[in-house]
C-alpha positions in Angstrom: -66.0 -44.3 -2.0 -64.5 -44.1 -5.4 -62.5 -47.1 -7.0 -60.6 -47.4 -10.3 -63.9 -47.6 -12.5 -65.4 -44.3 -11.5 -62.0 -42.6 -12.1 -61.7 -44.4 -15.6 -64.7 -43.1 -16.2 -64.0 -39.4 -15.3 -61.0 -39.7 -17.3 -62.9 -40.6 -20.4 -65.3 -38.1 -20.1 -62.2 -35.3 -19.8 -60.7 -36.8 -22.9 -64.0 -36.9 -24.7 -64.8 -33.0 -23.7 -60.8 -31.8 -23.8 -59.4 -34.4 -26.8 -56.0 -31.7 -26.9 -55.5 -32.4 -23.0 -52.2 -35.2 -23.3 -52.7 -37.7 -20.1 -56.0 -38.4 -18.7 -55.0 -42.6 -18.9 -56.7 -45.0 -16.8 -55.1 -44.9 -13.0 -55.2 -48.6 -13.0 -52.3 -48.4 -15.7 -50.2 -47.2 -12.7 -50.7 -50.7 -10.7 -47.3 -52.4 -13.2 -46.2 -48.9 -14.1 -47.8 -49.5 -17.8 -48.6 -45.8 -18.7 -48.4 -44.8 -22.1 -45.3 -42.1 -22.6 -46.9 -38.5 -23.1 -45.5 -35.5 -24.0 -46.0 -32.2 -21.8 -47.7 -30.9 -20.3 -49.9 -33.4 -19.0 -52.6 -34.2 -17.0 -53.3 -37.3 -14.9 -54.8 -38.8 -11.5 -53.1 -41.4 -9.5 -53.9 -44.1 -7.8 -51.0 -44.3 -4.9 -52.5 -47.4 -2.9 -55.7 -47.8 -0.4 -58.3 -45.0 -1.7 -56.0 -42.6 -2.0 -55.6 -40.8 -5.4 -53.6 -37.5 -6.3 -54.2 -35.6 -9.7 -50.8 -34.4 -11.2 -49.8 -31.5 -13.5 -46.4 -32.1 -15.6 -45.4 -28.6 -16.8 -43.0 -29.4 -19.0 -39.9 -32.1 -18.7 -38.5 -31.4 -15.6 -41.3 -30.0 -13.6 -44.6 -31.8 -12.0 -47.4 -30.0 -10.1 -48.7 -32.6 -7.1 -52.0 -31.3 -5.5 -52.1 -33.4 -3.1 -49.5 -32.6 0.7 -47.3 -35.4 0.4 -44.4 -36.4 -2.4 -44.8 -40.3 -2.5 -42.4 -42.7 -4.2 -45.7 -44.1 -6.0 -46.2 -40.4 -7.3 -43.2 -40.5 -8.6 -42.2 -43.1 -10.1 -45.9 -43.3 -12.0 -45.2 -39.1 -13.3 -42.0 -40.6 -14.5 -43.0 -42.8 -16.2 -45.4 -41.3 -17.9 -43.0 -38.7 -18.8 -39.9 -40.2 -19.7 -37.8 -37.4 -19.4 -34.8 -37.5 -20.7 -33.6 -34.7 -17.8 -31.5 -36.0 -14.8 -34.0 -35.1 -12.7 -37.6 -34.0 -11.8 -38.4 -31.5 -9.7 -42.1 -32.4 -8.0 -44.0 -29.2 -5.9 -46.5 -30.4 -3.3 -48.9 -27.7 -4.1 -51.2 -26.6 -1.1 -54.6 -27.6 -1.6 -57.4 -27.2 0.8 -57.6 -29.6 3.9 -60.0 -32.8 3.0 -62.9 -33.9 6.0 -62.5 -37.1 6.6 -60.8 -40.3 4.2 -63.7 -40.7 2.1 -63.5 -38.1 -0.4 -60.0 -38.2 -1.6 -61.2 -39.3 -5.3 -63.5 -36.9 -5.6 -61.2 -34.0 -4.7 -58.8 -35.7 -7.1 -61.5 -35.6 -10.2 -62.4 -31.9 -9.0 -58.9 -31.1 -9.3 -58.3 -32.5 -12.7 -61.4 -31.1 -13.9 -60.3 -27.4 -13.0 -56.8 -28.4 -14.7 -59.1 -29.3 -17.8 -60.6 -25.9 -17.6 -57.5 -24.1 -17.4 -57.5 -22.7 -13.6 -55.3 -23.6 -10.9 -56.9 -25.8 -8.3 -55.0 -24.7 -5.3 -56.7 -21.3 -6.0 -59.9 -22.6 -5.0 -61.4 -24.0 -2.2 -64.5 -26.4 -2.6 -67.5 -27.3 -1.2 -66.6 -30.7 0.1 -69.9 -31.8 0.7 -71.6 -31.1 -2.4 -68.7 -32.9 -4.3 -70.4 -36.2 -4.6 -73.7 -34.8 -6.2 -71.9 -32.8 -8.2 -70.0 -35.9 -9.3 -72.9 -38.2 -10.1 -74.7 -35.4 -11.2 -72.3 -34.5 -13.7 -71.9 -38.8 -15.1 -75.5 -39.0 -15.7 -74.6 -35.9 -18.0 -72.2 -37.2 -19.9 -69.8 -34.2 -19.0 -67.8 -33.1 -16.5 -68.6 -29.3 -15.3 -66.2 -27.5 -12.6 -66.9 -28.8 -9.3 -68.8 -26.5 -6.5 -65.9 -24.1 -5.1 -65.0 -20.4 -4.3 -62.1 -18.7 -5.8 -59.4 -17.9 -3.0 -55.5 -16.5 -3.2 -53.4 -19.7 -4.2 -50.8 -20.5 -1.6 -47.2 -21.2 -1.4 -46.3 -24.7 -2.6 -45.7 -26.9 0.9 -42.6 -27.5 -0.5 -40.9 -28.9 -3.4 -38.7 -32.2 -4.2 -35.7 -32.6 -6.8 -36.0 -36.7 -7.5 -33.1 -38.0 -9.5 -34.2 -40.0 -12.8 -32.3 -42.8 -14.4 -31.5 -45.8 -16.4 -33.3 -46.5 -19.5 -36.8 -46.6 -17.9 -36.5 -43.0 -16.8 -37.4 -44.0 -13.5 -36.1 -42.9 -10.0 -34.2 -45.3 -7.4 -36.7 -46.7 -5.5 -33.9 -48.2 -2.8 -35.0 -51.7 -3.6 -33.3 -52.8 -7.1 -29.6 -52.9 -7.4 -28.0 -50.4 -9.6 -25.1 -50.0 -11.4 -22.8 -47.3 -13.3 -21.7 -47.8 -16.3 -17.9 -46.9 -16.6 -18.3 -44.8 -19.6 -21.3 -42.6 -19.9 -21.3 -42.4 -15.9 -24.9 -43.0 -15.8 -27.3 -45.5 -13.6 -28.7 -48.6 -14.6 -31.0 -51.0 -12.7 -29.8 -54.7 -12.5 -33.1 -55.6 -14.3 -33.2 -53.0 -17.3 -29.7 -53.8 -18.4 -29.9 -57.6 -17.4 -26.4 -56.5 -15.6 -24.7 -59.4 -14.5 -24.5 -60.2 -10.7 -20.4 -60.4 -10.5 -20.6 -56.3 -11.2 -22.3 -55.9 -7.9 -19.7 -58.1 -6.1 -16.0 -56.5 -4.3 -13.2 -55.5 -6.9 -15.2 -56.0 -10.1 -14.4 -55.5 -13.6 -15.3 -52.3 -15.7 -19.5 -52.8 -17.1 -20.6 -51.1 -20.2 -24.5 -49.9 -20.7 -25.9 -51.4 -23.5 -25.3 -47.7 -25.5 -21.8 -47.6 -24.9 -21.2 -51.2 -26.0 -23.2 -50.6 -29.5 -21.0 -47.4 -30.0 -17.9 -48.8 -29.2 -18.6 -51.7 -31.9 -19.3 -49.5 -35.2 
């Protein structure tokens, strides 16, 4: 089974081969949401827990294609941290990709998808030979160059589903449902408690108006 070190090596090779492709950062950066912000379009492999890996393509500042059948909170948060979109929401589209046999080759498919994206191909339009993916990766790593993985072209199917995710606060991340948020009484934007160091009194019933740092700054000019 692949580990973060394998994914990082694959990302580094793709970055060397395709220097104009944005993204391709170390998957380890997703653990504490410390990705370097990138302009779109960009391509990134994400570690979403356990031995699960997902490849995403941020097409522009409000659209992300996810080459995996689910749209988890981890995918949304990690991708939003890279994009730093100033839009009020991002649409995540779960592309229809082939069914993977077993649970050991998720990382192989993620690398195969990222490789095809770098070569200008749509992974949703290919059926990969799962039995040959591991040997192909080993040969590519030995040669120091990633080539498209064994596959056959097919008609791309419609996406499984899409989800419009709200983006908030100075961190430009979604609401994770865990951290408290408060709305600025002036601009109407919502902010996370820790991002703005919001006083706890703001969250009490019948609390007074609260203004974000940007609005406070404008009012003092």
